[in-house]
C-alpha positions as CSV (number, residue, x, y, z in Angstrom):
1,X,1.2,-44.1,-108.2
2,X,0.8,-42.0,-105.1
3,X,-1.9,-43.4,-102.7
4,X,-3.7,-42.0,-99.7
5,X,-6.1,-44.1,-97.5
6,X,-8.4,-43.7,-94.6
7,X,-11.3,-45.5,-93.0
8,X,-13.7,-46.3,-95.8
9,X,-11.9,-44.4,-98.5
10,X,-8.9,-44.5,-100.8
11,X,-7.4,-42.0,-103.3
12,X,-4.6,-42.1,-105.8
13,X,-2.7,-40.0,-108.3
14,X,-2.0,-41.8,-111.5
15,X,1.3,-40.0,-112.3
16,X,1.6,-41.6,-115.7
17,X,-1.7,-40.1,-116.9
18,X,-1.7,-37.2,-114.4
19,X,-5.2,-38.0,-113.2
20,X,-6.7,-38.5,-109.7
21,X,-9.2,-41.0,-108.5
22,X,-10.9,-42.0,-105.2
23,X,-13.2,-44.6,-103.8
24,X,-15.7,-44.4,-101.0
25,X,-17.0,-47.6,-99.4
26,X,-19.8,-47.6,-96.8
27,X,-22.3,-50.3,-95.7
28,X,-23.4,-51.8,-99.0
29,X,-22.2,-49.2,-101.4
30,X,-18.9,-48.6,-103.2
31,X,-18.3,-45.6,-105.5
32,X,-15.4,-44.4,-107.6
33,X,-14.8,-40.8,-108.5
34,X,-12.4,-38.7,-110.6
35,X,-11.1,-36.0,-108.3
36,X,-8.9,-32.9,-108.7
37,X,-5.3,-32.6,-107.6
38,X,-6.4,-30.0,-105.0
39,X,-9.0,-32.5,-103.5
40,X,-6.3,-35.2,-103.4
41,X,-3.9,-32.8,-101.6
42,X,-6.5,-31.9,-99.0
43,X,-7.4,-35.6,-98.2
44,X,-5.9,-36.9,-94.9
45,X,-6.6,-39.6,-92.3
46,X,-7.5,-37.1,-89.7
47,X,-10.6,-35.8,-91.5
48,X,-14.1,-36.9,-90.5
49,X,-15.9,-39.4,-92.7
50,X,-18.3,-36.6,-93.7
51,X,-15.5,-34.2,-94.7
52,X,-13.9,-36.9,-96.8
53,X,-17.2,-37.9,-98.4
54,X,-18.0,-34.3,-99.3
55,X,-14.6,-33.7,-100.9
56,X,-14.5,-36.9,-102.9
57,X,-18.2,-36.6,-104.0
58,X,-17.3,-33.1,-105.4
59,X,-15.6,-35.0,-108.2
60,X,-17.1,-36.8,-111.3
61,X,-18.8,-40.1,-110.4
62,X,-17.2,-43.0,-112.4
63,X,-18.6,-46.2,-111.0
64,X,-21.2,-47.3,-108.4
65,X,-22.0,-50.7,-106.8
66,X,-24.9,-51.0,-104.4
67,X,-25.5,-54.2,-102.4
68,X,-27.8,-53.1,-99.5
69,X,-30.6,-55.0,-97.8
70,X,-33.3,-53.1,-99.6
71,X,-32.8,-54.1,-103.2
72,X,-31.0,-56.7,-105.3
73,X,-27.4,-55.7,-105.9
74,X,-26.6,-53.7,-109.0
75,X,-23.7,-51.9,-110.6
76,X,-23.6,-48.7,-112.7
77,X,-20.5,-48.1,-114.9
78,X,-20.6,-44.4,-115.6
79,X,-17.2,-44.2,-117.2
80,X,-15.6,-47.4,-118.7
81,X,-12.2,-45.9,-118.0
82,X,-12.6,-45.8,-114.2
83,X,-9.4,-47.9,-113.8
84,X,-7.4,-45.1,-115.4
85,X,-8.5,-42.7,-112.5
86,X,-8.5,-45.4,-109.8
87,X,-5.3,-47.1,-110.9
88,X,-5.4,-49.8,-108.2
89,X,-8.5,-51.1,-110.1
90,X,-6.4,-51.9,-113.2
91,X,-4.9,-55.0,-111.6
92,X,-8.2,-56.3,-110.3
93,X,-11.3,-55.1,-112.0
94,X,-14.3,-55.6,-109.7
95,X,-16.7,-58.5,-110.2
96,X,-19.5,-57.5,-107.9
97,X,-22.7,-59.6,-107.5
98,X,-25.9,-58.6,-109.2
99,X,-26.7,-57.0,-112.6
100,X,-24.8,-54.2,-114.3
101,X,-27.0,-51.5,-115.8
102,X,-27.0,-51.5,-119.6
103,X,-25.2,-48.7,-121.4
104,X,-28.6,-47.4,-122.6
105,X,-30.0,-47.3,-119.1
106,X,-26.9,-45.6,-117.8
107,X,-27.0,-43.0,-120.6
108,X,-30.7,-42.3,-119.7
109,X,-29.9,-41.9,-116.0
110,X,-27.0,-39.5,-116.8
111,X,-29.3,-37.4,-118.9
112,X,-32.0,-37.4,-116.3
113,X,-30.2,-36.9,-113.0
114,X,-28.6,-33.5,-112.3
115,X,-26.1,-35.3,-109.9
116,X,-24.6,-37.0,-113.0
117,X,-24.3,-34.0,-115.2
118,X,-20.5,-34.1,-115.2
119,X,-20.8,-37.4,-117.1
120,X,-23.0,-36.2,-119.9
121,X,-20.3,-35.1,-122.3
122,X,-18.3,-38.3,-122.1
123,X,-21.4,-40.5,-122.2
124,X,-22.7,-38.6,-125.3
125,X,-19.4,-39.1,-127.1
126,X,-19.3,-42.8,-126.3
127,X,-23.0,-43.2,-127.4
128,X,-22.2,-41.5,-130.7
129,X,-19.2,-43.8,-131.2
130,X,-21.3,-46.9,-130.5
131,X,-23.9,-45.8,-133.0
132,X,-21.3,-45.2,-135.6
133,X,-19.9,-48.7,-135.0
134,X,-23.2,-50.4,-135.6
């Protein structure tokens, strides 16, 4: 596993699966993303927070935890396989405070919000598999 880190962010290359992942942490929010190899290569400690954020957020959103002062804490798991992309998570899966959105609510949000369109295909496949297993 090849890692890169900076203030408020971390990224890795899971060489075994040849996938890339990254996290952004900032004042009450924590988000995981699948990123491309070219994004991983461009990330460095000398970049501004905004540059890093824009690069990482260009990837597919995998996981979100919000614990701000405005709402009760909540978690959204957009891809159950987030630890494959963010390999450091495999050892210690997060146990954040608050409620985790249901699969049905997450599916609905992914279908509704344009910002989550990159998750639609994998969520639809997982939903179809869940329905078959009922």
